[in-house]
All heavy atoms as a GROMACS GRO file, in nm:
protein
  469
    1MET      N    1   0.471 -14.840  13.703
    1MET     CA    2   0.507 -14.970  13.641
    1MET      C    3   0.484 -14.943  13.487
    1MET      O    4   0.395 -14.902  13.442
    1MET     CB    5   0.427 -15.082  13.696
    1MET     CG    6   0.440 -15.212  13.631
    1MET     SD    7   0.356 -15.336  13.734
    1MET     CE    8   0.418 -15.488  13.640
    2SER      N    9   0.580 -14.999  13.415
    2SER     CA   10   0.586 -14.987  13.267
    2SER      C   11   0.485 -15.085  13.194
    2SER      O   12   0.503 -15.211  13.250
    2SER     CB   13   0.719 -14.991  13.208
    2SER     OG   14   0.721 -14.983  13.071
    3SER      N   15   0.414 -15.063  13.102
    3SER     CA   16   0.330 -15.163  13.040
    3SER      C   17   0.408 -15.222  12.907
    3SER      O   18   0.511 -15.150  12.867
    3SER     CB   19   0.204 -15.108  12.994
    3SER     OG   20   0.216 -15.010  12.888
    4ILE      N   21   0.370 -15.327  12.860
    4ILE     CA   22   0.434 -15.377  12.750
    4ILE      C   23   0.426 -15.274  12.622
    4ILE      O   24   0.505 -15.260  12.546
    4ILE     CB   25   0.372 -15.521  12.702
    4ILE    CG1   26   0.424 -15.619  12.802
    4ILE    CG2   27   0.422 -15.564  12.562
    4ILE    CD1   28   0.374 -15.759  12.794
    5ALA      N   29   0.307 -15.214  12.626
    5ALA     CA   30   0.280 -15.108  12.518
    5ALA      C   31   0.383 -14.994  12.527
    5ALA      O   32   0.437 -14.952  12.421
    5ALA     CB   33   0.140 -15.056  12.521
    6ASP      N   34   0.408 -14.949  12.648
    6ASP     CA   35   0.507 -14.854  12.665
    6ASP      C   36   0.651 -14.905  12.632
    6ASP      O   37   0.728 -14.829  12.566
    6ASP     CB   38   0.520 -14.809  12.818
    6ASP     CG   39   0.405 -14.734  12.870
    6ASP    OD1   40   0.322 -14.682  12.783
    6ASP    OD2   41   0.376 -14.737  12.988
    7ASP      N   42   0.680 -15.025  12.656
    7ASP     CA   43   0.805 -15.084  12.625
    7ASP      C   44   0.830 -15.089  12.474
    7ASP      O   45   0.934 -15.062  12.417
    7ASP     CB   46   0.816 -15.218  12.677
    7ASP     CG   47   0.838 -15.222  12.830
    7ASP    OD1   48   0.870 -15.118  12.890
    7ASP    OD2   49   0.810 -15.329  12.890
    8VAL      N   50   0.716 -15.128  12.406
    8VAL     CA   51   0.718 -15.140  12.259
    8VAL      C   52   0.752 -14.993  12.192
    8VAL      O   53   0.823 -14.984  12.099
    8VAL     CB   54   0.579 -15.204  12.199
    8VAL    CG1   55   0.580 -15.193  12.052
    8VAL    CG2   56   0.581 -15.350  12.243
    9ARG      N   57   0.679 -14.884  12.250
    9ARG     CA   58   0.697 -14.771  12.207
    9ARG      C   59   0.848 -14.717  12.219
    9ARG      O   60   0.908 -14.652  12.130
    9ARG     CB   61   0.607 -14.664  12.272
    9ARG     CG   62   0.462 -14.666  12.217
    9ARG     CD   63   0.372 -14.553  12.268
    9ARG     NE   64   0.345 -14.566  12.411
    9ARG     CZ   65   0.242 -14.645  12.454
    9ARG    NH1   66   0.164 -14.707  12.360
    9ARG    NH2   67   0.209 -14.657  12.582
   10GLN      N   68   0.899 -14.752  12.329
   10GLN     CA   69   1.043 -14.721  12.361
   10GLN      C   70   1.136 -14.796  12.252
   10GLN      O   71   1.233 -14.738  12.198
   10GLN     CB   72   1.082 -14.750  12.496
   10GLN     CG   73   1.025 -14.662  12.592
   10GLN     CD   74   1.061 -14.708  12.741
   10GLN    OE1   75   1.129 -14.781  12.771
   10GLN    NE2   76   1.003 -14.621  12.838
   11ILE      N   77   1.099 -14.911  12.239
   11ILE     CA   78   1.178 -14.997  12.131
   11ILE      C   79   1.175 -14.926  11.988
   11ILE      O   80   1.271 -14.911  11.923
   11ILE     CB   81   1.138 -15.147  12.136
   11ILE    CG1   82   1.173 -15.214  12.257
   11ILE    CG2   83   1.191 -15.214  12.004
   11ILE    CD1   84   1.114 -15.348  12.292
   12GLU      N   85   1.050 -14.898  11.956
   12GLU     CA   86   1.035 -14.838  11.836
   12GLU      C   87   1.106 -14.692  11.817
   12GLU      O   88   1.175 -14.677  11.714
   12GLU     CB   89   0.879 -14.806  11.809
   12GLU     CG   90   0.853 -14.738  11.669
   12GLU     CD   91   0.704 -14.707  11.647
   12GLU    OE1   92   0.629 -14.703  11.742
   12GLU    OE2   93   0.668 -14.683  11.536
   13THR      N   94   1.108 -14.618  11.917
   13THR     CA   95   1.188 -14.491  11.923
   13THR      C   96   1.327 -14.525  11.909
   13THR      O   97   1.404 -14.455  11.819
   13THR     CB   98   1.158 -14.418  12.050
   13THR    OG1   99   1.020 -14.383  12.046
   13THR    CG2  100   1.236 -14.295  12.061
   14ALA      N  101   1.385 -14.614  11.978
   14ALA     CA  102   1.522 -14.654  11.968
   14ALA      C  103   1.560 -14.702  11.832
   14ALA      O  104   1.664 -14.658  11.774
   14ALA     CB  105   1.557 -14.758  12.083
   15LEU      N  106   1.477 -14.791  11.779
   15LEU     CA  107   1.506 -14.845  11.641
   15LEU      C  108   1.501 -14.732  11.537
   15LEU      O  109   1.580 -14.736  11.439
   15LEU     CB  110   1.419 -14.958  11.606
   15LEU     CG  111   1.427 -15.088  11.686
   15LEU    CD1  112   1.324 -15.187  11.648
   15LEU    CD2  113   1.572 -15.150  11.652
   16ASN      N  114   1.406 -14.646  11.548
   16ASN     CA  115   1.409 -14.523  11.453
   16ASN      C  116   1.533 -14.446  11.453
   16ASN      O  117   1.575 -14.389  11.364
   16ASN     CB  118   1.271 -14.449  11.477
   16ASN     CG  119   1.161 -14.513  11.412
   16ASN    OD1  120   1.159 -14.569  11.301
   16ASN    ND2  121   1.048 -14.500  11.485
   17ARG      N  122   1.581 -14.419  11.592
   17ARG     CA  123   1.711 -14.351  11.595
   17ARG      C  124   1.834 -14.434  11.526
   17ARG      O  125   1.916 -14.365  11.457
   17ARG     CB  126   1.750 -14.332  11.745
   17ARG     CG  127   1.665 -14.218  11.808
   17ARG     CD  128   1.714 -14.168  11.944
   17ARG     NE  129   1.744 -14.280  12.024
   17ARG     CZ  130   1.664 -14.301  12.128
   17ARG    NH1  131   1.549 -14.240  12.155
   17ARG    NH2  132   1.688 -14.413  12.216
   18ILE      N  133   1.828 -14.558  11.542
   18ILE     CA  134   1.931 -14.637  11.478
   18ILE      C  135   1.916 -14.637  11.323
   18ILE      O  136   2.002 -14.618  11.246
   18ILE     CB  137   1.932 -14.784  11.531
   18ILE    CG1  138   1.972 -14.792  11.667
   18ILE    CG2  139   2.025 -14.861  11.430
   18ILE    CD1  140   1.947 -14.918  11.740
   19ILE      N  141   1.788 -14.626  11.280
   19ILE     CA  142   1.761 -14.616  11.140
   19ILE      C  143   1.816 -14.482  11.079
   19ILE      O  144   1.867 -14.490  10.970
   19ILE     CB  145   1.608 -14.645  11.102
   19ILE    CG1  146   1.568 -14.788  11.136
   19ILE    CG2  147   1.572 -14.586  10.972
   19ILE    CD1  148   1.418 -14.804  11.139
   20ASP      N  149   1.787 -14.382  11.160
   20ASP     CA  150   1.830 -14.249  11.106
   20ASP      C  151   1.996 -14.242  11.092
   20ASP      O  152   2.033 -14.177  11.002
   20ASP     CB  153   1.792 -14.144  11.211
   20ASP     CG  154   1.645 -14.119  11.220
   20ASP    OD1  155   1.575 -14.167  11.124
   20ASP    OD2  156   1.588 -14.053  11.319
   21VAL      N  157   2.057 -14.320  11.169
   21VAL     CA  158   2.204 -14.330  11.155
   21VAL      C  159   2.246 -14.393  11.025
   21VAL      O  160   2.345 -14.359  10.959
   21VAL     CB  161   2.279 -14.394  11.273
   21VAL    CG1  162   2.421 -14.410  11.248
   21VAL    CG2  163   2.255 -14.309  11.402
   22PHE      N  164   2.170 -14.505  10.990
   22PHE     CA  165   2.214 -14.592  10.878
   22PHE      C  166   2.136 -14.580  10.752
   22PHE      O  167   2.161 -14.649  10.661
   22PHE     CB  168   2.211 -14.735  10.927
   22PHE     CG  169   2.331 -14.754  11.030
   22PHE    CD1  170   2.300 -14.767  11.160
   22PHE    CD2  171   2.459 -14.778  10.987
   22PHE    CE1  172   2.402 -14.786  11.257
   22PHE    CE2  173   2.559 -14.792  11.082
   22PHE     CZ  174   2.527 -14.803  11.211
   23THR      N  175   2.053 -14.477  10.738
   23THR     CA  176   1.964 -14.451  10.622
   23THR      C  177   1.951 -14.309  10.608
   23THR      O  178   1.947 -14.230  10.702
   23THR     CB  179   1.830 -14.522  10.616
   23THR    OG1  180   1.756 -14.473  10.723
   23THR    CG2  181   1.842 -14.673  10.631
   24PRO      N  182   1.941 -14.253  10.490
   24PRO     CA  183   1.943 -14.316  10.371
   24PRO      C  184   2.096 -14.334  10.315
   24PRO      O  185   2.107 -14.394  10.209
   24PRO     CB  186   1.862 -14.216  10.278
   24PRO     CG  187   1.888 -14.088  10.326
   24PRO     CD  188   1.894 -14.110  10.491
   25ASN      N  189   2.187 -14.270  10.396
   25ASN     CA  190   2.332 -14.276  10.340
   25ASN      C  191   2.412 -14.330  10.436
   25ASN      O  192   2.487 -14.251  10.506
   25ASN     CB  193   2.365 -14.131  10.299
   25ASN     CG  194   2.508 -14.124  10.230
   25ASN    OD1  195   2.544 -14.208  10.172
   25ASN    ND2  196   2.563 -14.000  10.249
   26PRO      N  197   2.425 -14.461  10.448
   26PRO     CA  198   2.514 -14.527  10.546
   26PRO      C  199   2.657 -14.489  10.521
   26PRO      O  200   2.696 -14.491  10.408
   26PRO     CB  201   2.485 -14.673  10.537
   26PRO     CG  202   2.413 -14.698  10.407
   26PRO     CD  203   2.361 -14.566  10.378
   27THR      N  204   2.731 -14.476  10.630
   27THR     CA  205   2.876 -14.445  10.606
   27THR      C  206   2.970 -14.539  10.683
   27THR      O  207   2.913 -14.596  10.783
   27THR     CB  208   2.908 -14.290  10.661
   27THR    OG1  209   2.878 -14.303  10.806
   27THR    CG2  210   2.821 -14.196  10.605
   28ALA      N  211   3.092 -14.547  10.641
   28ALA     CA  212   3.186 -14.629  10.716
   28ALA      C  213   3.212 -14.572  10.858
   28ALA      O  214   3.220 -14.659  10.952
   28ALA     CB  215   3.325 -14.628  10.646
   29GLU      N  216   3.208 -14.440  10.879
   29GLU     CA  217   3.213 -14.387  11.010
   29GLU      C  218   3.102 -14.430  11.099
   29GLU      O  219   3.128 -14.461  11.218
   29GLU     CB  220   3.220 -14.239  10.994
   29GLU     CG  221   3.242 -14.170  11.128
   29GLU     CD  222   3.235 -14.011  11.121
   29GLU    OE1  223   3.181 -13.958  11.018
   29GLU    OE2  224   3.280 -13.944  11.212
   30ALA      N  225   2.981 -14.425  11.052
   30ALA     CA  226   2.866 -14.474  11.128
   30ALA      C  227   2.896 -14.623  11.180
   30ALA      O  228   2.855 -14.656  11.294
   30ALA     CB  229   2.740 -14.466  11.042
   31PHE      N  230   2.938 -14.698  11.086
   31PHE     CA  231   2.970 -14.840  11.125
   31PHE      C  232   3.080 -14.847  11.225
   31PHE      O  233   3.064 -14.905  11.337
   31PHE     CB  234   3.009 -14.930  11.005
   31PHE     CG  235   3.040 -15.069  11.044
   31PHE    CD1  236   2.940 -15.159  11.064
   31PHE    CD2  237   3.170 -15.104  11.060
   31PHE    CE1  238   2.971 -15.292  11.111
   31PHE    CE2  239   3.206 -15.237  11.090
   31PHE     CZ  240   3.104 -15.327  11.119
   32ARG      N  241   3.192 -14.781  11.195
   32ARG     CA  242   3.304 -14.782  11.295
   32ARG      C  243   3.261 -14.739  11.435
   32ARG      O  244   3.305 -14.785  11.535
   32ARG     CB  245   3.423 -14.698  11.238
   32ARG     CG  246   3.501 -14.777  11.136
   32ARG     CD  247   3.624 -14.690  11.108
   32ARG     NE  248   3.604 -14.569  11.060
   32ARG     CZ  249   3.598 -14.521  10.935
   32ARG    NH1  250   3.597 -14.604  10.838
   32ARG    NH2  251   3.568 -14.387  10.905
   33ASN      N  252   3.188 -14.627  11.433
   33ASN     CA  253   3.152 -14.566  11.570
   33ASN      C  254   3.052 -14.652  11.645
   33ASN      O  255   3.029 -14.628  11.763
   33ASN     CB  256   3.091 -14.426  11.539
   33ASN     CG  257   3.199 -14.327  11.499
   33ASN    OD1  258   3.310 -14.347  11.510
   33ASN    ND2  259   3.148 -14.213  11.444
   34ASN      N  260   2.989 -14.743  11.570
   34ASN     CA  261   2.872 -14.817  11.646
   34ASN      C  262   2.885 -14.961  11.646
   34ASN      O  263   2.794 -15.037  11.673
   34ASN     CB  264   2.732 -14.770  11.570
   34ASN     CG  265   2.714 -14.634  11.599
   34ASN    OD1  266   2.678 -14.589  11.716
   34ASN    ND2  267   2.724 -14.538  11.493
   35VAL      N  268   3.002 -15.018  11.590
   35VAL     CA  269   3.012 -15.158  11.571
   35VAL      C  270   2.980 -15.246  11.699
   35VAL      O  271   2.912 -15.348  11.691
   35VAL     CB  272   3.151 -15.199  11.509
   35VAL    CG1  273   3.268 -15.182  11.601
   35VAL    CG2  274   3.139 -15.346  11.455
   36GLU      N  275   3.030 -15.199  11.811
   36GLU     CA  276   3.008 -15.284  11.933
   36GLU      C  277   2.847 -15.262  11.976
   36GLU      O  278   2.797 -15.369  12.020
   36GLU     CB  279   3.085 -15.218  12.053
   36GLU     CG  280   3.237 -15.255  12.040
   36GLU     CD  281   3.333 -15.199  12.153
   36GLU    OE1  282   3.271 -15.172  12.251
   36GLU    OE2  283   3.444 -15.188  12.122
   37ALA      N  284   2.800 -15.166  11.955
   37ALA     CA  285   2.653 -15.147  11.982
   37ALA      C  286   2.564 -15.235  11.888
   37ALA      O  287   2.456 -15.275  11.922
   37ALA     CB  288   2.608 -14.997  11.979
   38LEU      N  289   2.617 -15.245  11.765
   38LEU     CA  290   2.545 -15.322  11.661
   38LEU      C  291   2.551 -15.467  11.698
   38LEU      O  292   2.450 -15.544  11.674
   38LEU     CB  293   2.603 -15.296  11.530
   38LEU     CG  294   2.570 -15.160  11.463
   38LEU    CD1  295   2.650 -15.135  11.350
   38LEU    CD2  296   2.426 -15.130  11.439
   39VAL      N  297   2.666 -15.518  11.746
   39VAL     CA  298   2.673 -15.663  11.805
   39VAL      C  299   2.578 -15.666  11.913
   39VAL      O  300   2.504 -15.774  11.922
   39VAL     CB  301   2.817 -15.692  11.841
   39VAL    CG1  302   2.827 -15.822  11.903
   39VAL    CG2  303   2.905 -15.679  11.718
   40ALA      N  304   2.568 -15.589  12.001
   40ALA     CA  305   2.475 -15.591  12.116
   40ALA      C  306   2.343 -15.589  12.066
   40ALA      O  307   2.244 -15.670  12.114
   40ALA     CB  308   2.507 -15.478  12.216
   41LEU      N  309   2.302 -15.512  11.962
   41LEU     CA  310   2.179 -15.502  11.915
   41LEU      C  311   2.125 -15.639  11.850
   41LEU      O  312   2.015 -15.679  11.876
   41LEU     CB  313   2.162 -15.397  11.806
   41LEU     CG  314   2.041 -15.394  11.728
   41LEU    CD1  315   1.918 -15.352  11.808
   41LEU    CD2  316   2.038 -15.295  11.604
   42GLU      N  317   2.225 -15.693  11.794
   42GLU     CA  318   2.194 -15.831  11.729
   42GLU      C  319   2.160 -15.940  11.839
   42GLU      O  320   2.054 -16.006  11.823
   42GLU     CB  321   2.321 -15.882  11.659
   42GLU     CG  322   2.303 -15.966  11.534
   42GLU     CD  323   2.192 -15.940  11.440
   42GLU    OE1  324   2.176 -15.823  11.398
   42GLU    OE2  325   2.118 -16.029  11.406
   43LYS      N  326   2.230 -15.921  11.949
   43LYS     CA  327   2.196 -16.029  12.065
   43LYS      C  328   2.055 -15.984  12.122
   43LYS      O  329   1.979 -16.066  12.142
   43LYS     CB  330   2.298 -16.012  12.175
   43LYS     CG  331   2.423 -16.078  12.133
   43LYS     CD  332   2.537 -16.053  12.236
   43LYS     CE  333   2.666 -16.100  12.196
   43LYS     NZ  334   2.769 -16.071  12.297
   44VAL      N  335   2.029 -15.863  12.135
   44VAL     CA  336   1.889 -15.819  12.191
   44VAL      C  337   1.781 -15.869  12.092
   44VAL      O  338   1.678 -15.918  12.147
   44VAL     CB  339   1.894 -15.668  12.218
   44VAL    CG1  340   1.754 -15.616  12.255
   44VAL    CG2  341   1.986 -15.629  12.334
   45VAL      N  342   1.797 -15.825  11.965
   45VAL     CA  343   1.688 -15.862  11.877
   45VAL      C  344   1.672 -16.022  11.866
   45VAL      O  345   1.540 -16.060  11.858
   45VAL     CB  346   1.725 -15.823  11.734
   45VAL    CG1  347   1.631 -15.867  11.620
   45VAL    CG2  348   1.733 -15.654  11.731
   46ASN      N  349   1.778 -16.094  11.885
   46ASN     CA  350   1.743 -16.236  11.896
   46ASN      C  351   1.651 -16.285  12.014
   46ASN      O  352   1.614 -16.400  12.003
   46ASN     CB  353   1.885 -16.313  11.892
   46ASN     CG  354   1.951 -16.310  11.761
   46ASN    OD1  355   1.883 -16.294  11.652
   46ASN    ND2  356   2.095 -16.306  11.762
   47LEU      N  357   1.641 -16.202  12.102
   47LEU     CA  358   1.556 -16.243  12.224
   47LEU      C  359   1.405 -16.252  12.178
   47LEU      O  360   1.326 -16.316  12.242
   47LEU     CB  361   1.573 -16.131  12.333
   47LEU     CG  362   1.697 -16.123  12.399
   47LEU    CD1  363   1.701 -16.008  12.498
   47LEU    CD2  364   1.733 -16.260  12.474
   48LYS      N  365   1.386 -16.184  12.063
   48LYS     CA  366   1.239 -16.181  12.008
   48LYS      C  367   1.186 -16.334  11.989
   48LYS      O  368   1.070 -16.356  12.010
   48LYS     CB  369   1.226 -16.113  11.883
   48LYS     CG  370   1.101 -16.120  11.816
   48LYS     CD  371   1.027 -15.983  11.819
   48LYS     CE  372   0.890 -15.984  11.747
   48LYS     NZ  373   0.818 -16.103  11.708
   49SER      N  374   1.274 -16.422  11.948
   49SER     CA  375   1.232 -16.565  11.930
   49SER      C  376   1.185 -16.616  12.055
   49SER      O  377   1.088 -16.689  12.061
   49SER     CB  378   1.337 -16.641  11.872
   49SER     OG  379   1.455 -16.653  11.953
   50ILE      N  380   1.244 -16.585  12.177
   50ILE     CA  381   1.180 -16.630  12.311
   50ILE      C  382   1.051 -16.576  12.325
   50ILE      O  383   0.967 -16.638  12.375
   50ILE     CB  384   1.294 -16.594  12.412
   50ILE    CG1  385   1.422 -16.663  12.381
   50ILE    CG2  386   1.232 -16.628  12.548
   50ILE    CD1  387   1.541 -16.628  12.468
   51ILE      N  388   1.032 -16.447  12.308
   51ILE     CA  389   0.908 -16.375  12.321
   51ILE      C  390   0.803 -16.440  12.240
   51ILE      O  391   0.692 -16.482  12.291
   51ILE     CB  392   0.920 -16.238  12.298
   51ILE    CG1  393   1.010 -16.161  12.397
   51ILE    CG2  394   0.778 -16.160  12.294
   51ILE    CD1  395   1.049 -16.018  12.353
   52ASP      N  396   0.835 -16.466  12.112
   52ASP     CA  397   0.742 -16.526  12.018
   52ASP      C  398   0.692 -16.668  12.062
   52ASP      O  399   0.566 -16.697  12.051
   52ASP     CB  400   0.793 -16.547  11.879
   52ASP     CG  401   0.831 -16.421  11.811
   52ASP    OD1  402   0.778 -16.321  11.862
   52ASP    OD2  403   0.903 -16.419  11.714
   53ALA      N  404   0.780 -16.741  12.115
   53ALA     CA  405   0.743 -16.871  12.180
   53ALA      C  406   0.641 -16.865  12.295
   53ALA      O  407   0.551 -16.930  12.302
   53ALA     CB  408   0.863 -16.956  12.228
   54GLY      N  409   0.679 -16.768  12.379
   54GLY     CA  410   0.592 -16.740  12.500
   54GLY      C  411   0.453 -16.690  12.455
   54GLY      O  412   0.351 -16.732  12.511
   55VAL      N  413   0.462 -16.604  12.361
   55VAL     CA  414   0.326 -16.546  12.313
   55VAL      C  415   0.240 -16.655  12.255
   55VAL      O  416   0.129 -16.661  12.266
   55VAL     CB  417   0.350 -16.429  12.210
   55VAL    CG1  418   0.217 -16.383  12.138
   55VAL    CG2  419   0.411 -16.305  12.293
   56ALA      N  420   0.304 -16.738  12.167
   56ALA     CA  421   0.236 -16.851  12.110
   56ALA      C  422   0.170 -16.952  12.209
   56ALA      O  423   0.048 -16.986  12.188
   56ALA     CB  424   0.325 -16.941  12.020
   57LYS      N  425   0.245 -16.974  12.312
   57LYS     CA  426   0.187 -17.049  12.424
   57LYS      C  427   0.080 -16.990  12.486
   57LYS      O  428  -0.029 -17.045  12.517
   57LYS     CB  429   0.295 -17.093  12.523
   57LYS     CG  430   0.260 -17.201  12.622
   57LYS     CD  431   0.235 -17.327  12.548
   57LYS     CE  432   0.219 -17.440  12.638
   57LYS     NZ  433   0.186 -17.569  12.579
   58SER      N  434   0.087 -16.851  12.513
   58SER     CA  435  -0.017 -16.779  12.575
   58SER      C  436  -0.146 -16.772  12.490
   58SER      O  437  -0.260 -16.796  12.530
   58SER     CB  438   0.023 -16.639  12.601
   58SER     OG  439   0.116 -16.632  12.702
   59ALA      N  440  -0.125 -16.755  12.359
   59ALA     CA  441  -0.240 -16.759  12.259
   59ALA      C  442  -0.301 -16.891  12.265
   59ALA      O  443  -0.424 -16.900  12.264
   59ALA     CB  444  -0.183 -16.720  12.121
   60GLU      N  445  -0.223 -16.998  12.262
   60GLU     CA  446  -0.271 -17.128  12.269
   60GLU      C  447  -0.370 -17.149  12.380
   60GLU      O  448  -0.482 -17.214  12.385
   60GLU     CB  449  -0.164 -17.235  12.261
   60GLU     CG  450  -0.193 -17.382  12.272
   60GLU     CD  451  -0.071 -17.475  12.277
   60GLU    OE1  452  -0.001 -17.466  12.183
   60GLU    OE2  453  -0.061 -17.543  12.377
   61ARG      N  454  -0.318 -17.113  12.505
   61ARG     CA  455  -0.394 -17.117  12.622
   61ARG      C  456  -0.522 -17.034  12.627
   61ARG      O  457  -0.611 -17.062  12.709
   61ARG     CB  458  -0.302 -17.104  12.742
   61ARG     CG  459  -0.198 -17.208  12.759
   61ARG     CD  460  -0.109 -17.172  12.875
   61ARG     NE  461  -0.015 -17.287  12.887
   61ARG     CZ  462   0.087 -17.287  12.961
   61ARG    NH1  463   0.118 -17.187  13.037
   61ARG    NH2  464   0.165 -17.393  12.971
   62ALA      N  465  -0.517 -16.927  12.555
   62ALA     CA  466  -0.627 -16.834  12.549
   62ALA      C  467  -0.741 -16.894  12.466
   62ALA      O  468  -0.854 -16.859  12.489
   62ALA     CB  469  -0.584 -16.705  12.500
   0.00000   0.00000   0.00000
């Protein structure tokens, strides 16, 4: 079973790979080759607000 800490490490690894594609010299090709994945990334990152709400409630109860 995966822990949240493991999940966070996997997210960090994935984000660092994306950073490597777009920094320090972003290209049009990088954008064109990844535009659909970038749209999906935006949807996934927006899930963080749901997590934040749950964490705040958990902290309140703690």
